[in-house]
C-alpha positions in Angstrom: 0.0 0.0 0.0 1.3 3.5 -0.8 2.3 5.7 2.1 0.5 8.9 3.1 2.5 12.1 2.5 3.9 13.8 5.5 1.8 16.9 4.8 -1.4 15.0 4.6 -0.6 13.1 7.8 0.1 16.3 9.6 -3.2 17.8 8.4 -5.1 14.7 9.5 -3.5 14.5 12.9 -3.9 18.2 13.6 -7.6 18.1 12.5 -8.4 15.2 14.8 -6.7 16.5 17.9 -8.1 20.0 17.4 -11.6 18.5 17.3 -11.2 16.8 20.7 -13.0 18.3 23.7 -11.0 19.3 26.8 -12.0 16.0 28.5 -11.5 13.8 25.4 -8.0 15.3 24.8 -7.1 13.8 28.2 -8.8 10.5 27.8 -8.7 9.4 24.2 -5.7 7.6 22.6 -5.2 8.1 18.9 -3.4 6.0 16.3 -3.0 6.6 12.6 -2.4 4.2 9.8 0.2 5.9 7.6 -0.4 3.6 4.6 -3.3 4.4 2.4 -6.3 2.2 2.6 -7.3 1.7 -1.0 -10.8 2.2 -2.3 -12.7 -1.1 -2.3 -10.8 -2.5 0.7 -12.5 -3.6 3.9 -11.2 -2.6 7.3 -11.6 -5.3 9.9 -12.5 -4.1 13.4 -12.4 -7.6 15.0 -15.4 -9.0 13.1 -17.0 -5.8 12.0 -16.2 -5.0 8.4 -15.8 -1.3 7.5 -15.9 -0.7 3.7 -13.4 1.8 2.3 -15.2 4.1 -0.1 -12.2 6.1 -1.3 -8.5 6.1 -0.8 -8.3 6.7 2.9 -6.2 7.8 5.8 -7.5 6.0 8.9 -7.3 7.4 12.5 -8.3 5.0 15.2 -9.7 6.7 18.4 -9.8 4.6 21.5 -12.2 6.4 23.8 -11.7 4.1 26.9 -8.2 2.8 26.7 -8.0 1.4 30.2 -10.8 -1.1 29.6 -10.7 -4.5 28.1 -12.6 -4.8 24.8 -15.4 -4.4 23.8 -15.6 -0.7 24.6 -16.4 2.4 22.6 -14.0 3.4 19.9 -14.2 5.2 16.5 -12.6 4.9 13.1 -12.1 8.3 11.6 -11.7 8.2 7.8 -10.0 10.9 5.8 -9.5 11.5 2.1 -5.9 10.4 1.3 -5.5 13.2 -1.3 -6.7 16.1 0.7 -6.8 15.0 4.3 -10.4 16.0 4.5 -12.5 14.0 7.1 -15.4 12.3 5.5 -16.8 9.6 7.8 -16.8 8.4 11.4 -17.6 4.7 12.1 -18.4 3.8 15.7 -17.2 0.4 16.8 -16.4 -1.8 19.8 -13.1 -3.3 18.8 -9.7 -2.2 17.5 -8.0 -3.2 14.3 -5.4 -6.0 14.6 -7.1 -7.4 17.6 -5.7 -10.9 17.4 -2.6 -10.1 15.2 0.4 -7.9 15.4 -0.2 -4.3 14.3 2.1 -3.2 11.4 4.7 -0.6 12.0 2.7 1.8 9.9 0.0 1.9 12.6 1.4 4.3 15.2 0.2 6.2 18.2 0.4 10.0 17.9 -1.7 11.2 20.8 -1.7 9.0 23.9 -2.7 10.7 27.2 -3.5 7.4 28.8 -0.4 5.2 29.1 -1.4 1.8 30.3 1.9 0.2 29.3 3.9 2.3 31.8 3.7 -0.4 34.4 4.4 0.1 38.1 7.5 -1.6 39.3 7.4 -4.2 42.2 10.4 -6.0 43.7 9.5 -9.7 43.8 9.9 -11.5 47.1 9.5 -15.1 48.2 5.9 -15.4 49.6 5.5 -16.3 53.2 5.4 -20.1 53.6 2.1 -21.3 54.8 0.8 -24.6 56.0 0.1 -26.9 53.0 -3.3 -27.4 51.6 -5.2 -30.7 51.9 -7.9 -32.2 49.7 -9.4 -35.4 50.8 -12.4 -36.3 48.6 -12.8 -36.4 44.8 -10.6 -35.0 42.0 -10.1 -31.3 41.2 -10.0 -30.1 37.6 -9.4 -26.6 36.1 -10.0 -25.0 32.7 -8.2 -21.7 32.0 -9.2 -19.9 28.8 -8.0 -16.7 27.0 -8.8 -16.0 23.3 -7.8 -12.7 21.8 -5.0 -12.5 24.5 -2.9 -9.5 25.4 0.1 -9.9 27.7 -2.0 -9.1 30.8 -4.4 -12.0 30.0 -1.7 -14.5 29.6 -0.1 -13.3 32.8 -3.4 -13.8 34.7 -3.5 -17.4 33.4 0.1 -18.0 34.6 -0.7 -16.6 38.0 -3.7 -18.9 38.4 -1.8 -21.9 37.0 1.0 -21.4 39.6 -1.5 -21.0 42.4 -3.3 -24.3 41.4 0.0 -26.2 41.1 2.0 -24.8 44.0 -0.5 -23.7 46.6 -3.3 -26.2 46.0 -1.4 -29.1 44.5 -3.7 -29.6 41.5 -2.2 -32.4 39.4 -0.7 -30.9 36.2 -2.7 -33.4 34.1 -6.0 -32.0 35.6 -5.3 -28.4 34.5 -6.4 -27.6 30.9 -5.3 -24.3 29.3 -6.4 -22.9 25.9 -4.8 -19.6 25.0 -4.5 -17.4 21.9 -2.8 -19.4 19.0 -2.1 -22.5 21.0 1.1 -21.2 22.6 2.2 -18.9 25.4 1.7 -16.0 23.1 -0.4 -12.9 22.8 -1.1 -9.8 20.7 1.1 -6.8 21.2 4.0 -6.1 23.5 6.2 -6.9 25.3 8.0 -9.0 22.8 9.7 -11.4 22.7 7.6 -13.6 25.0 10.1 -14.4 27.7 9.1 -14.2 31.4 6.2 -13.7 33.8 6.3 -10.3 35.5 5.5 -11.7 38.9 9.0 -13.0 39.6 10.7 -12.6 36.2 11.0 -16.4 35.7 10.0 -18.2 32.5 6.3 -19.0 31.9 5.5 -22.4 33.3 2.0 -22.7 31.9 1.4 -25.6 29.4 -1.0 -24.9 26.6 -3.5 -27.5 25.4 -5.0 -25.7 22.5 -6.0 -22.5 20.8 -8.2 -19.9 22.6 -11.2 -20.6 20.3 -14.7 -21.9 20.9 -13.6 -25.3 19.5 -10.6 -25.3 21.8 -12.7 -24.6 24.9 -15.3 -27.1 23.8 -12.6 -29.7 23.3 -11.2 -29.5 26.8 -14.7 -29.5 28.3 -15.4 -32.7 26.4 -12.2 -34.2 27.7 -13.2 -33.4 31.3 -16.8 -34.6 30.6 -15.4 -38.1 30.3 -13.6 -37.8 33.7 -15.9 -36.0 36.1 -17.3 -38.0 39.0 -19.9 -37.3 41.7 -17.4 -35.9 44.2 -15.3 -33.8 41.9 -14.7 -30.0 41.6 -14.2 -28.1 38.4 -12.8 -24.5 38.3 -13.3 -22.5 35.1 -11.5 -19.2 34.5 -12.2 -17.2 31.4 -10.1 -14.2 30.4 -9.3 -11.7 27.5 -12.1 -9.7 25.9 -15.9 -9.9 25.7 -18.8 -8.1 24.2 -22.6 -7.8 24.1 -24.7 -8.2 21.0 -27.7 -6.3 22.4 -29.3 -9.5 23.6 -26.6 -11.4 25.5 -22.9 -11.3 26.5 -20.2 -13.2 24.6 -16.6 -14.2 25.1 -14.1 -13.2 22.4 -11.9 -15.9 20.8 -8.7 -16.0 18.9 -10.4 -17.0 15.7 -13.8 -18.3 14.5 -17.1 -17.9 16.4 -17.4 -16.0 19.6 -18.8 -17.9 22.6 -22.3 -16.7 23.5 -23.3 -16.9 27.2 -26.3 -19.1 26.3 -24.0 -21.4 24.2 -21.5 -21.7 27.0 -24.2 -22.5 29.6 -25.7 -25.1 27.2 -22.2 -26.7 26.9 -21.9 -26.9 30.7 -25.3 -28.6 30.8 -23.8 -31.6 28.9 -21.4 -32.4 31.7 -22.3 -35.2 34.1 -23.5 -34.5 37.6 -20.6 -33.6 39.9 -20.1 -31.8 43.2 -18.9 -28.3 42.7 -18.5 -25.8 39.8 -16.5 -22.7 40.6 -16.4 -20.0 37.8 -14.3 -16.8 37.7 -14.7 -14.5 34.6 -12.6 -11.5 33.8 -13.8 -10.3 30.4 -16.0 -7.3 29.6 -19.8 -8.0 30.0 -18.9 -11.1 32.0 -21.8 -10.6 34.4 -24.2 -11.7 31.6 -22.9 -15.2 32.1 -23.8 -15.6 35.7 -27.5 -16.4 35.4 -27.2 -18.8 32.4 -24.4 -20.7 34.2 -26.5 -21.1 37.4 -29.5 -22.2 35.4 -27.6 -24.9 33.4 -25.0 -26.1 35.8 -25.2 -29.9 36.5 -23.1 -29.4 39.7 -24.7 -29.7 43.1 -23.0 -26.5 44.1 -22.2 -23.6 41.7 -20.7 -20.2 42.1 -19.9 -17.5 39.5 -17.7 -14.5 40.1 -17.5 -11.9 37.3 -15.5 -8.7 37.0 -18.3 -6.5 35.8 -22.1 -6.2 35.2 -23.6 -7.5 32.0 -23.6 -4.1 30.2 -20.4 -2.9 31.7 -16.7 -3.2 30.8 -13.9 -4.7 33.0 -10.7 -2.7 33.5 -7.3 -3.8 32.3 -3.8 -3.1 33.4 -0.2 -3.2 32.2 0.7 -6.6 33.7 -2.5 -8.0 35.0 -6.3 -7.5 34.9 -7.1 -6.1 38.4 -10.1 -8.2 39.2 -8.6 -11.5 38.1 -5.3 -10.6 39.8 -7.0 -9.9 43.1 -9.3 -13.0 43.0 -6.3 -15.2 42.4 -4.2 -13.4 45.0 -6.9 -14.1 47.6 -6.7 -17.8 46.7 -2.9 -17.6 46.8 -2.4 -15.7 50.0 -0.1 -13.1 48.4 0.2 -10.8 45.4 1.7 -11.9 42.1 5.0 -10.4 43.4 4.9 -12.3 46.7 3.8 -9.4 48.8 1.2 -9.1 51.5 -2.5 -8.8 50.8 -4.6 -5.8 51.9 -6.5 -8.0 54.3 -7.0 -11.7 55.2 -9.5 -13.1 52.7 -10.2 -16.0 55.1 -12.6 -13.9 57.1 -14.3 -16.8 59.0 -10.9 -18.3 60.0 -11.6 -21.8 58.7 -8.2 -22.3 57.1 -9.7 -22.1 53.6 -10.5 -19.2 51.2 -14.0 -19.9 49.7 -15.4 -18.8 46.4 -17.4 -16.2 48.1 -14.4 -14.9 50.2 -12.2 -14.7 47.1 -14.9 -12.6 45.4 -15.4 -10.4 48.4 -11.7 -9.7 48.7 -11.4 -8.8 45.0 -14.5 -6.6 45.3 -13.2 -4.9 48.4 -9.9 -3.8 46.7 -11.4 -3.5 43.2 -10.4 -0.9 40.7 -13.1 1.9 40.7 -13.9 1.1 37.1 -14.9 -2.5 37.8 -18.4 -3.6 38.9 -18.0 -7.2 40.2 -21.0 -9.5 40.2 -21.3 -12.7 42.3 -23.9 -15.4 42.1 -24.3 -18.8 43.8 -26.7 -21.6 43.7 -26.9 -21.8 47.5 -25.1 -20.5 50.5 -23.3 -23.8 50.7 -22.0 -23.3 47.1 -20.2 -20.1 48.1 -18.5 -21.9 50.9 -16.7 -24.3 48.6 -12.9 -23.9 48.2 -9.9 -25.2 46.3 -8.4 -26.8 49.3 -8.1 -26.4 53.1 -5.0 -25.8 55.3 -4.0 -28.5 57.7 -4.1 -26.5 60.9 -7.6 -27.5 61.8 -6.4 -31.1 62.7 -4.2 -29.7 65.5 -2.8 -26.1 65.6 0.7 -27.3 66.7 0.9 -29.6 63.7 0.8 -26.8 61.1 3.3 -24.7 63.0 5.8 -27.5 63.3 5.4 -28.6 59.6 6.1 -25.0 58.4 9.2 -24.8 60.6 10.5 -28.0 59.2 9.8 -27.2 55.6 11.1 -23.6 55.7 14.8 -24.4 55.1 13.9 -26.5 52.0 11.6 -23.7 50.8 14.6 -21.3 50.9 17.0 -23.4 48.9 14.9 -25.4 46.5 13.4 -24.1 43.3 9.7 -23.3 43.9 8.3 -25.8 41.4 10.5 -28.6 42.7 9.7 -27.8 46.3 6.0 -27.9 45.9 6.1 -30.9 43.7 7.9 -32.8 46.4 5.5 -31.5 49.1 2.3 -32.3 47.3 3.2 -35.5 45.5 5.5 -37.1 48.1 5.5 -35.6 51.5 1.8 -35.0 52.1 0.7 -38.6 51.2 3.3 -39.9 53.6 1.8 -37.8 56.4 -1.7 -39.3 56.2 -1.0 -41.8 58.9 0.1 -39.1 61.3 -3.0 -37.0 60.4 -5.3 -40.0 60.9 -3.9 -40.5 64.4 -4.3 -36.8 65.3 -7.9 -36.8 63.9 -8.9 -39.9 65.9 -7.4 -39.1 69.3 -6.1 -36.3 71.4 -2.5 -35.1 70.8 -0.1 -36.6 73.3 3.0 -34.6 73.3 4.4 -32.0 71.0 7.8 -33.6 71.0 6.4 -36.9 69.7 4.7 -35.1 66.9 7.9 -33.2 66.1 9.9 -36.4 65.9 7.4 -38.0 63.6 7.2 -35.0 61.3 11.0 -34.6 61.2 11.6 -38.2 60.2 8.9 -38.1 57.5 10.1 -34.7 56.1 13.8 -35.7 56.0 13.0 -39.0 54.3 11.2 -37.2 51.4 12.9 -33.8 51.2 16.5 -34.9 52.1 18.8 -33.4 54.7 
């Protein structure tokens, strides 16, 4: 495509900025395509096709740049020969949503800078008593379609939480993201490390972030779910509303309507608990359909925003998803302290309702979180419970003994040994504590020390 002359570009840019109100000049980000869009072409705004009626210079106006998509934006079309403005097209999505923008598409007015991320020094999170799960299997589905960096980072944070803190088996976590890899649209590039602690991404990807990809993992889990099992579903990236219902954006192909998603869940066999957390815009429109169609005995849905509202984004993470996951983790993505203790009832577990309440309490002012549950009991469900309720001294001693290993072993290796080897070996000790009164702290310490050294080494 031919390039627009510098004179015409200057005319177009000046005209657009001069036409902004005082407020818009401080809240609207503007990009220009410096290559001419040729008459007869069609400009693609995600799935909205904008016909080009004459050789055109296009300015893209993002009127709510802090939000995830869909949100209000405009395509301002100018005559490529004269720079004269001739048409405004209102839209909900940007160009190049799931692909890399060409170098010819450049920002020229950007008062809102979401890529200027705050800097946190990562620290090793405080070691807490391990999590126990005694009945049934736990499964998780993590989805992101038209991913940006922050969406992939959210998935990584949740994956690490499930593996390290809760001991979910790796084989029970299914991830579908973007093009089927740990990739995303936009910067930073190359894709190297997770910003939480600057280590390499650990999340395995099972398929593309498409409707077919999500359906495929749900079909796989469908064949495995049993009556006592728990399923966690997390959806991320962008979402929209078609005037009738909410939908989840995908990397390619059809979007996922709330009614279609709920109908797909209805095909699962009966199982114990379904816990859903959704980050995308308009996610609140999924709550009621999910509750109405869930085959689980207990169902809860936590969404970042109301049905007709947008969710806020960030430079490294989406605030609502970040804070919900942090509540479940017990620390921020950077290992720091939380604003408050999410375990408000002191039961040694963070329930679905408590995680939502924490994320809602510290929410970004732009978000409008929505929570629904099939019953009060559903909201009490959790991903795992800490050991301390067996006997308070037990947990304290176990943490003391594990701490030296925690400091010197790589985090993935440490937690793999704890969940896969140490905790199963402690069941006999726990059974004794649960069935009779504790005798003496020294006896317990000796038993724990022997079991820990046998598995973890000296």
